[in-house]
C-alpha positions in Angstrom: 13.0 -39.5 -26.1 14.6 -43.1 -26.2 17.6 -41.7 -27.7 18.0 -39.2 -25.0 17.5 -41.8 -22.4 20.2 -43.9 -24.1 22.8 -40.9 -24.0 21.8 -40.3 -20.5 22.5 -43.9 -19.5 25.9 -43.9 -21.4 26.9 -40.7 -19.6 26.1 -42.1 -16.2 28.0 -45.3 -17.0 31.1 -43.3 -18.0 30.7 -41.2 -14.8 30.5 -44.4 -12.6 33.6 -45.8 -14.3 35.5 -42.7 -13.3 34.3 -43.3 -9.7 35.8 -46.7 -9.8 39.0 -45.7 -11.3 39.2 -43.2 -8.5 38.6 -45.8 -5.8 41.3 -47.8 -7.2 44.0 -45.1 -7.8 43.5 -42.8 -4.8 45.6 -43.6 -1.8 43.6 -42.4 1.1 40.3 -43.6 2.6 39.0 -40.0 2.5 40.0 -39.4 -1.3 38.4 -42.8 -2.1 35.2 -41.9 -0.3 35.0 -38.6 -1.9 35.4 -40.2 -5.6 32.9 -42.8 -4.7 30.2 -40.6 -3.2 30.4 -37.9 -5.7 30.6 -40.2 -8.8 28.1 -42.5 -7.4 25.4 -40.0 -6.6 25.9 -38.3 -9.9 26.0 -41.5 -11.9 23.0 -42.8 -10.1 21.1 -39.7 -10.8 22.0 -39.7 -14.5 21.3 -43.3 -15.0 17.7 -43.1 -13.2 16.9 -39.9 -15.4 18.1 -41.9 -18.4 15.7 -44.6 -17.5 12.9 -42.2 -17.1 13.4 -40.9 -20.5 13.8 -44.3 -22.0 10.7 -45.8 -20.8 8.6 -42.6 -20.5 5.8 -44.2 -18.5 4.1 -42.1 -15.6 3.8 -44.8 -13.1 7.5 -46.1 -13.7 8.7 -42.4 -13.6 7.1 -41.8 -10.2 8.7 -44.7 -8.7 12.2 -43.7 -10.1 11.8 -40.1 -8.9 11.1 -41.5 -5.3 14.1 -43.8 -5.6 16.2 -40.8 -6.8 15.3 -38.7 -3.9 16.2 -41.4 -1.5 19.6 -41.8 -3.2 20.5 -38.0 -3.2 19.4 -37.9 0.6 21.2 -41.2 1.8 24.3 -41.0 -0.4 26.0 -38.0 1.0 24.8 -38.7 4.5 26.4 -42.3 4.6 29.7 -40.7 3.2 29.5 -38.2 5.7 29.0 -40.8 8.5 31.8 -43.0 7.0 34.3 -40.0 7.1 33.2 -39.1 10.6 34.0 -42.7 11.8 37.6 -42.4 10.2 38.2 -39.3 11.8 37.1 -40.6 15.2 39.3 -43.7 14.7 42.3 -41.4 13.8 42.7 -42.8 10.4 45.4 -40.5 9.1 45.2 -38.3 6.0 47.3 -38.7 3.1 50.4 -36.6 2.9 53.1 -36.4 0.2 55.7 -37.3 2.7 54.3 -40.9 2.8 55.1 -41.5 -0.9 
């Protein structure tokens, strides 16, 4: 089980690095927000599941599952609120003509 945990932790860190690259490379706040929210939620879920498999302790696993549920609820909600604030403040979307 520890090997599965190590593999899942590695996959989670790789997904997180893709999110970091997306935040750096994307030109628009909305595209950056998309990269950070999708990769952040997926990577955090994979890392937490990797920790569950690595430790394999019931009390520890229950705490991590509660944290995982909290992240899956609040992560997309926060991204939506930030995007809504950007639209209300009339932050323009990226267009190819701006290049």
